[in-house]
Each structure stands twice: as structure tokens, then as C-alpha cells.
ZASERO-487483 format. One record per residue (C-alpha): residue number from 1; x, y, z; chain; residue in one letter. Coordinates in Angstrom, 2 decimals. Example, Ala and Ser with C-alpha at 12.3 -4.5 7.8 and 13.67 -1.06 7.14 Angstrom:
ZASERO-487483
PT    n       c1       c2       c3  chain  res
PT    1    12.30    -4.50     7.80      A    A
PT    2    13.67    -1.06     7.14      A    S
end
This chain:
ZASERO-487483
PT    n       c1       c2       c3  chain  res
PT    1    -0.44    -5.73   -32.32      A    X
PT    2    -2.22    -2.48   -31.55      A    X
PT    3    -0.78     0.32   -29.42      A    X
PT    4    -2.55     3.01   -27.38      A    X
PT    5    -0.13     5.62   -26.13      A    X
PT    6     0.19     9.06   -24.56      A    X
PT    7     2.99    11.01   -22.90      A    X
PT    8     3.06     8.58   -19.95      A    X
PT    9     2.23     5.06   -21.12      A    X
PT   10     2.08     2.77   -24.13      A    X
PT   11    -0.42    -0.11   -24.02      A    X
PT   12     0.11    -3.02   -26.43      A    X
PT   13    -2.99    -5.07   -27.31      A    X
PT   14    -2.87    -8.30   -29.29      A    X
PT   15    -4.64    -8.44   -32.64      A    X
PT   16    -7.13   -11.37   -32.83      A    X
PT   17    -5.88   -12.41   -36.28      A    X
PT   18    -2.30   -11.18   -36.73      A    X
PT   19    -1.28   -12.47   -33.28      A    X
PT   20    -3.21   -15.75   -33.40      A    X
PT   21    -0.09   -17.82   -32.67      A    X
PT   22    -0.24   -16.42   -29.12      A    X
PT   23    -3.78   -17.67   -28.46      A    X
PT   24    -5.26   -20.93   -27.23      A    X
PT   25    -8.46   -22.04   -25.47      A    X
PT   26    -7.79   -20.15   -22.22      A    X
PT   27    -7.67   -16.36   -22.69      A    X
PT   28   -10.02   -14.04   -24.53      A    X
PT   29    -8.65   -13.13   -27.97      A    X
PT   30   -10.17    -9.62   -28.04      A    X
PT   31    -8.87    -6.92   -25.71      A    X
PT   32    -5.84    -8.96   -24.58      A    X
PT   33    -3.39    -6.44   -23.05      A    X
PT   34     0.06    -7.84   -23.76      A    X
PT   35     2.23    -5.14   -22.19      A    X
PT   36     2.11    -1.69   -20.59      A    X
PT   37     5.26     0.43   -20.84      A    X
PT   38     6.20     3.57   -18.97      A    X
PT   39     7.53     6.27   -21.31      A    X
PT   40    10.72     6.60   -19.24      A    X
PT   41    11.03     3.37   -17.28      A    X
PT   42    10.10     0.65   -19.75      A    X
PT   43     7.88    -2.44   -19.40      A    X
PT   44     5.70    -2.69   -16.30      A    X
PT   45     4.14    -6.16   -16.71      A    X
PT   46     5.57    -9.66   -16.90      A    X
PT   47     4.29   -13.25   -17.01      A    X
PT   48     4.86   -16.75   -15.59      A    X
PT   49     7.63   -17.50   -18.12      A    X
PT   50     8.51   -13.97   -19.29      A    X
PT   51    11.06   -12.90   -20.54      A    X
PT   52    12.53   -16.28   -21.47      A    X
PT   53     9.51   -17.75   -23.26      A    X
PT   54     5.78   -17.47   -23.94      A    X
PT   55     2.98   -20.01   -24.17      A    X
PT   56    -0.77   -19.57   -24.62      A    X
PT   57    -1.71   -21.11   -21.26      A    X
PT   58     0.52   -19.00   -19.02      A    X
PT   59     0.11   -15.80   -21.01      A    X
PT   60     1.68   -12.43   -20.31      A    X
PT   61     0.56    -8.90   -19.43      A    X
PT   62    -3.16    -8.66   -18.58      A    X
PT   63    -5.13   -11.47   -20.22      A    X
PT   64    -8.65   -12.40   -19.11      A    X
PT   65   -10.75   -15.51   -19.44      A    X
PT   66   -14.28   -16.93   -19.84      A    X
PT   67   -12.82   -20.43   -20.20      A    X
PT   68   -13.92   -21.82   -16.85      A    X
PT   69   -17.54   -21.88   -17.99      A    X
PT   70   -17.61   -23.43   -21.50      A    X
PT   71   -20.99   -23.54   -23.26      A    X
PT   72   -22.08   -26.89   -24.73      A    X
PT   73   -24.56   -27.87   -27.43      A    X
PT   74   -26.79   -30.66   -26.02      A    X
PT   75   -27.46   -31.92   -29.54      A    X
PT   76   -23.78   -32.22   -30.49      A    X
PT   77   -22.13   -35.59   -31.02      A    X
PT   78   -18.76   -34.40   -29.69      A    X
PT   79   -17.69   -32.54   -26.56      A    X
PT   80   -16.63   -29.36   -28.29      A    X
PT   81   -17.74   -26.20   -26.54      A    X
PT   82   -18.06   -22.48   -27.10      A    X
PT   83   -15.69   -20.40   -25.01      A    X
PT   84   -16.81   -16.79   -25.09      A    X
PT   85   -14.17   -14.53   -26.61      A    X
PT   86   -12.35   -17.42   -28.30      A    X
PT   87   -14.76   -19.58   -30.34      A    X
PT   88   -15.41   -23.30   -30.69      A    X
PT   89   -12.85   -25.33   -28.75      A    X
PT   90   -11.93   -28.99   -28.39      A    X
PT   91   -11.58   -29.27   -24.63      A    X
PT   92   -10.01   -32.73   -24.79      A    X
PT   93    -7.26   -31.78   -27.21      A    X
PT   94    -7.05   -28.27   -25.71      A    X
PT   95    -7.19   -26.65   -29.13      A    X
PT   96    -9.29   -24.01   -30.86      A    X
PT   97   -11.43   -25.52   -33.63      A    X
PT   98   -12.81   -22.24   -35.00      A    X
PT   99   -11.88   -18.76   -33.78      A    X
PT  100   -14.58   -16.12   -33.51      A    X
PT  101   -14.43   -13.07   -35.77      A    X
PT  102   -13.87    -9.58   -34.41      A    X
PT  103   -14.68    -6.09   -35.65      A    X
PT  104   -11.97    -3.68   -34.48      A    X
PT  105   -12.68     0.03   -34.00      A    X
PT  106   -10.01     2.54   -33.03      A    X
PT  107   -10.24     6.01   -31.49      A    X
PT  108    -7.34     8.20   -30.28      A    X
PT  109    -7.55     6.84   -26.72      A    X
PT  110    -9.39     3.51   -27.02      A    X
PT  111    -9.64     0.25   -28.92      A    X
PT  112   -12.95    -1.65   -29.15      A    X
PT  113   -13.28    -5.24   -30.38      A    X
PT  114   -16.75    -6.70   -30.99      A    X
PT  115   -17.75   -10.28   -31.78      A    X
PT  116   -20.86   -12.45   -32.14      A    X
PT  117   -21.00   -16.10   -31.11      A    X
PT  118   -23.53   -18.71   -32.25      A    X
PT  119   -23.19   -22.28   -31.04      A    X
PT  120   -26.11   -24.67   -30.63      A    X
PT  121   -28.74   -22.90   -28.51      A    X
PT  122   -26.30   -20.16   -27.51      A    X
PT  123   -26.17   -16.74   -29.13      A    X
PT  124   -23.86   -14.21   -27.53      A    X
PT  125   -22.56   -10.76   -28.41      A    X
PT  126   -19.32    -9.60   -26.81      A    X
PT  127   -17.71    -6.17   -26.76      A    X
PT  128   -14.27    -5.49   -25.30      A    X
PT  129   -12.85    -1.97   -24.94      A    X
PT  130    -9.40    -0.95   -23.71      A    X
PT  131    -9.11     2.76   -22.92      A    X
PT  132    -6.03     4.76   -21.89      A    X
PT  133    -6.64     7.87   -19.76      A    X
PT  134    -3.45     9.45   -18.41      A    X
PT  135    -1.95     6.60   -16.32      A    X
PT  136    -5.15     4.53   -16.06      A    X
PT  137    -5.89     1.60   -18.34      A    X
PT  138    -9.56     0.58   -18.25      A    X
PT  139   -10.54    -2.84   -19.65      A    X
PT  140   -14.32    -2.95   -20.18      A    X
PT  141   -16.52    -5.88   -21.14      A    X
PT  142   -20.13    -6.07   -22.31      A    X
PT  143   -21.97    -9.36   -22.89      A    X
PT  144   -25.43    -9.62   -24.49      A    X
PT  145   -27.43   -12.85   -24.33      A    X
PT  146   -29.34   -13.16   -27.62      A    X
PT  147   -30.26   -16.79   -26.88      A    X
PT  148   -33.48   -18.11   -25.37      A    X
PT  149   -31.98   -19.60   -22.21      A    X
PT  150   -29.88   -18.49   -19.29      A    X
PT  151   -26.26   -17.55   -19.94      A    X
PT  152   -23.91   -18.29   -17.03      A    X
PT  153   -20.78   -16.14   -16.88      A    X
PT  154   -17.59   -16.96   -14.97      A    X
PT  155   -14.86   -14.51   -15.93      A    X
PT  156   -11.61   -13.33   -14.40      A    X
PT  157    -8.72   -10.99   -15.27      A    X
PT  158    -5.18   -12.24   -14.72      A    X
PT  159    -2.78    -9.25   -14.45      A    X
PT  160     0.85   -10.33   -14.15      A    X
PT  161     3.08    -7.98   -12.16      A    X
PT  162     6.82    -8.31   -11.53      A    X
PT  163     7.77    -9.10    -7.95      A    X
PT  164     8.49    -6.03    -5.80      A    X
PT  165    11.72    -5.50    -3.92      A    X
PT  166     9.98    -6.04    -0.57      A    X
PT  167     7.94    -9.06     0.50      A    X
PT  168     4.72    -7.00     0.70      A    X
PT  169     2.54    -7.77    -2.33      A    X
PT  170    -1.03    -6.41    -2.24      A    X
PT  171    -3.52    -4.78     0.07      A    X
PT  172    -7.27    -4.94    -0.57      A    X
PT  173   -10.08    -2.53     0.27      A    X
PT  174   -11.80    -5.19     2.41      A    X
PT  175   -10.59    -7.61     5.09      A    X
PT  176    -9.40   -11.01     3.90      A    X
PT  177    -8.41   -14.25     5.59      A    X
PT  178    -5.91   -16.76     4.26      A    X
PT  179    -6.96   -20.38     4.04      A    X
PT  180    -4.96   -23.04     5.79      A    X
PT  181    -2.04   -24.31     3.76      A    X
PT  182    -0.82   -21.13     2.11      A    X
PT  183     2.35   -23.00     1.20      A    X
PT  184     3.83   -26.47     1.58      A    X
PT  185     5.67   -25.39     4.73      A    X
PT  186     5.05   -22.68     7.39      A    X
PT  187     7.65   -20.35     5.91      A    X
PT  188     6.53   -20.48     2.28      A    X
PT  189     3.52   -19.03     0.51      A    X
PT  190     1.52   -16.10     1.91      A    X
PT  191     0.53   -14.45     5.17      A    X
PT  192    -1.01   -11.16     6.25      A    X
PT  193     1.81    -8.76     7.12      A    X
PT  194     1.82    -6.20     9.96      A    X
PT  195     0.90    -3.35     7.54      A    X
PT  196    -2.14    -5.20     6.18      A    X
PT  197    -0.41    -6.17     2.95      A    X
PT  198    -0.47    -9.80     1.90      A    X
PT  199     3.12   -10.84     2.41      A    X
PT  200     5.13   -13.50     0.53      A    X
PT  201     7.15   -16.08     2.45      A    X
PT  202    10.15   -18.10     1.30      A    X
PT  203    10.55   -16.33    -2.04      A    X
PT  204    12.05   -16.90    -4.62      A    X
PT  205     9.75   -19.88    -5.08      A    X
PT  206    10.61   -22.89    -7.17      A    X
PT  207     6.93   -23.64    -7.83      A    X
PT  208     3.93   -21.35    -7.99      A    X
PT  209     1.57   -20.78    -5.06      A    X
PT  210    -2.20   -20.42    -5.50      A    X
PT  211    -4.33   -19.15    -2.63      A    X
PT  212    -8.08   -18.38    -2.56      A    X
PT  213    -8.73   -15.43    -0.25      A    X
PT  214   -11.62   -15.73     2.17      A    X
PT  215   -13.61   -12.49     2.21      A    X
PT  216   -17.10   -11.15     2.92      A    X
PT  217   -16.96    -8.09     0.72      A    X
PT  218   -20.22    -6.69    -0.65      A    X
PT  219   -18.55    -3.86    -2.53      A    X
PT  220   -16.29    -3.67    -5.58      A    X
PT  221   -12.60    -4.20    -4.95      A    X
PT  222    -9.73    -1.73    -4.84      A    X
PT  223    -6.26    -3.25    -4.90      A    X
PT  224    -2.93    -1.62    -4.06      A    X
PT  225     0.02    -3.52    -5.50      A    X
PT  226     3.73    -3.12    -4.74      A    X
PT  227     5.78    -2.65    -7.92      A    X
PT  228     9.59    -2.72    -8.32      A    X
PT  229     9.66     0.13   -10.86      A    X
PT  230     6.83     2.45    -9.79      A    X
PT  231     6.69     1.69    -6.06      A    X
PT  232     2.90     1.29    -6.02      A    X
PT  233     0.29     0.59    -8.67      A    X
PT  234    -3.44     0.06    -8.16      A    X
PT  235    -6.46    -1.71    -9.55      A    X
PT  236   -10.22    -1.45    -9.13      A    X
PT  237   -13.24    -3.49   -10.21      A    X
PT  238   -16.76    -2.28   -10.98      A    X
PT  239   -18.19    -5.53    -9.59      A    X
PT  240   -18.09    -7.41    -6.29      A    X
PT  241   -15.65   -10.33    -6.64      A    X
PT  242   -17.36   -13.66    -6.05      A    X
PT  243   -14.06   -15.52    -5.76      A    X
PT  244   -10.66   -13.92    -5.26      A    X
PT  245    -7.52   -16.04    -5.53      A    X
PT  246    -3.93   -14.85    -5.72      A    X
PT  247    -1.11   -16.66    -7.48      A    X
PT  248     2.61   -16.25    -7.97      A    X
PT  249     5.76   -18.01    -9.07      A    X
PT  250     9.41   -16.96    -9.11      A    X
PT  251     8.79   -14.51   -11.99      A    X
PT  252     5.41   -12.92   -11.36      A    X
PT  253     2.51   -12.28    -8.98      A    X
PT  254    -1.16   -11.97    -9.90      A    X
PT  255    -4.55   -11.27    -8.33      A    X
PT  256    -7.74   -12.66    -9.91      A    X
PT  257   -11.10   -11.12    -8.91      A    X
PT  258   -13.75   -13.42   -10.42      A    X
PT  259   -17.08   -12.20   -11.75      A    X
PT  260   -19.84   -14.82   -11.53      A    X
PT  261   -23.28   -13.89   -12.90      A    X
PT  262   -26.14   -15.31   -14.94      A    X
PT  263   -27.66   -13.30   -17.80      A    X
PT  264   -31.28   -13.94   -18.69      A    X
PT  265   -32.56   -14.27   -22.25      A    X
PT  266   -32.40   -10.89   -23.96      A    X
PT  267   -30.38    -9.41   -21.10      A    X
PT  268   -26.90    -7.95   -20.93      A    X
PT  269   -24.12    -7.36   -18.42      A    X
PT  270   -21.29    -4.82   -18.45      A    X
PT  271   -18.29    -4.38   -16.16      A    X
PT  272   -14.76    -3.00   -16.06      A    X
PT  273   -11.40    -3.27   -14.33      A    X
PT  274    -9.06    -0.29   -13.94      A    X
PT  275    -5.28    -0.65   -13.80      A    X
PT  276    -3.57     2.49   -12.51      A    X
PT  277     0.13     2.90   -13.20      A    X
end
């Protein structure tokens, strides 16, 4: 593991090789933030099974994923696919066949991991940078399409926060509407509270609740999140979320602002998410 730290925070980032037992075909293996700790108050992030156990699918901390848009080789005789940030994967067996290689560069306040992917007609360069500035952790991503065709991108971060002491969870910088069926019964799941925060109902939950938020935002997102240790934390995206679900179980709560873009041949795309503690 790698650690970025200052007088306020310590950010632990998984190493793509040394920590390979923690990876599978879901989350990006470069730039995976495993934990953020306050210098005085301890760990600030959790996970769906943390602290009792860990598995590659559920993850912990602030993982992120390209896995919902695997890239196939039309000439291949199997159904293996390239998942950006991971490598060649067997989607049937849900295993990684060949991990991508990373070049890791360290500075006093940042860690950059770079990788190149070649799979059938696809040729992709990926750069992930995690930077610590006072109490802000910025996770940046840059994708370059070196192939001859279009490169569709569907990516999302999955920050896992511990449940706050109150039922208020998050408030967004744009109006949202909750879809019908926020929970299996009227008093479970989510609703919009009187203060504008999305409010949990019927917690602690036995099962997790997933809810896509309906929104018409045309601007990047700012998120205010209740936190049991710090009171409030915040997040911000550099992009307009195309799809914005929330999810929680009895141990954790997460928001997932999806980026959905297509990169032309020879083009590139860069974006970031800030996590303010």
C-alpha cells in the first residue's frame, strides 16, 4: 500500500501488484483509495462488509469502476473482455485473466499510476492521480483513445461513508426526485427530508437499498454528506453526472455520480472528483 499524508489526513492507496489479492474484475486497480484517516480521529471511510471482512466485489474506501462497459474483440473466439484499469477479464467466471501493468510515480503530495491497454482493436492509455491538499483528496483520471474506433466510457466512483448519527444522509447542489419504490415498504429506504437532505427510513437495514435519483442537472455536482466523526464532509465532480444512484446497507452509505462519454479516435478525456474531509 502507498500512503499520502500531511498534518491532517493520511490517504492509503492500494498497490496494483502488492495488493492484488484485493482486486477482481470490478474496481480499477490503479488509484484505488482504500482508506482516509484523520490524524486525531482515525478512519473516516468504511465499506459494505467492513470491518468484519473484505471481498473484491464490495470493496472498501473509495474504489471506482469502468467495469460496466467492457470492451470486446470481435475476432476473439471467447467472451473475454478488456476492462479499463484492470486488464483482460473472463466475464463468465468473474475472474481477471491478465492484469494490466502500471508505472507508479510519487511526489510529496500525489501518487500517479499510468497504464496502457491493448486488446483486439482497442488501444487505451489510462492515468490515475490521487492528490492530497490539506483536507481535500482529489482523484483524477485521464483516458486517451489510441485506437481507430470510438471508445465508450461508463465510469463511476463508489465512496463508502459510515452512517451518520442522524437520518439525514446527503444534499446535492441540484434538485432531485426519488423514483417510486425507494424501499420495499413505505417506511424503509429513502425520502427527501424537510431540510433538503436525502433522508434514510427504517434504518438499520437488513438488506441494501439502491435508488437512482431523477435529476435534470446540467452542471457538475457538489455533494454534502453527513458524517458521524466530522459532522459534514463534501464531494464535487468536474463533470455533469449522467446517472446518479445512491446505495446503502446497514454498514455504509454511498453516492455514485456516473460519467458517460464517448472518446473519438486519437482523442482524450480527463475528469476528477474531490473528497473534502
